[in-house]
C-alpha positions in Angstrom: -117.3 18.4 236.0 -117.3 22.1 235.3 -114.3 24.1 236.4 -116.2 27.5 236.3 -117.5 28.4 239.7 -118.4 31.5 241.7 -117.1 32.2 245.2 -120.6 31.9 246.5 -121.0 28.4 245.2 -117.6 27.4 246.7 -118.6 28.9 250.1 -122.0 27.0 249.9 -120.3 23.7 249.0 -117.7 24.2 251.8 -120.4 24.8 254.3 -122.3 21.6 253.2 -119.1 19.6 253.4 -118.5 20.9 256.9 -121.8 19.3 258.0 -120.5 15.7 257.2 -119.2 14.0 260.3 -115.8 12.4 259.9 -114.3 14.9 257.5 -113.0 18.5 257.9 -112.9 20.9 254.9 -110.0 23.4 255.2 -109.7 26.8 253.7 -108.5 26.4 250.1 -107.7 28.4 247.1 -108.6 27.9 243.4 -111.1 25.4 242.1 -110.6 22.8 244.9 -111.5 22.2 248.5 -109.0 20.4 250.7 -110.6 17.9 253.1 -109.0 16.3 256.1 -109.9 12.6 256.2 -108.8 9.6 258.2 -107.6 7.4 255.3 -106.9 9.5 252.2 -106.0 6.6 249.9 -109.0 4.5 250.9 -111.3 7.6 250.7 -110.0 8.5 247.2 -110.4 4.9 246.0 -114.0 4.7 247.2 -114.8 8.1 245.6 -113.2 7.0 242.3 -115.3 3.8 242.4 -118.5 5.8 243.0 -117.9 8.7 240.6 -115.0 8.9 238.3 -111.3 7.9 238.5 -109.1 10.8 239.4 -111.9 13.1 240.6 -110.5 13.2 244.1 -106.8 13.6 244.4 -104.3 13.3 247.2 -102.0 16.4 247.3 -98.3 15.8 247.5 -96.7 16.6 250.9 -100.1 16.8 252.7 -100.7 14.0 255.1 -104.3 13.0 255.9 -106.1 15.1 253.2 -107.7 14.9 249.8 -108.9 17.6 247.5 -112.2 17.7 245.6 -113.1 19.9 242.7 -115.7 22.7 243.0 -118.1 22.8 240.1 -121.6 23.9 239.5 -124.3 23.3 242.1 -125.4 20.0 240.4 -121.9 18.6 240.3 -121.2 19.7 243.9 -124.4 18.1 245.1 -123.4 14.7 243.5 -119.9 15.0 245.2 -121.5 15.9 248.5 -123.9 13.0 248.5 -121.1 10.6 247.5 -118.8 11.8 250.2 -121.5 11.4 252.8 -122.1 7.8 251.7 -118.4 6.8 251.7 -117.4 8.3 255.0 
């Protein structure tokens, strides 16, 4: 995954994530988007199995959420499709 991104790509990725029923992306800073999900541990494990271990993290002190990295459009599309399939 690439860590370089433009705000426009983050906004586009955020909007795409918002279209997935069962999750709720939240305003986030930096290279991550925070997503509210029902079962964060299960969601992260399923994402790890589908993509790469550690790609999705569970932030400390934040109940019911995971964070996903923002990358280039190709990486973001892969994450988007994977989230849609595991929700």
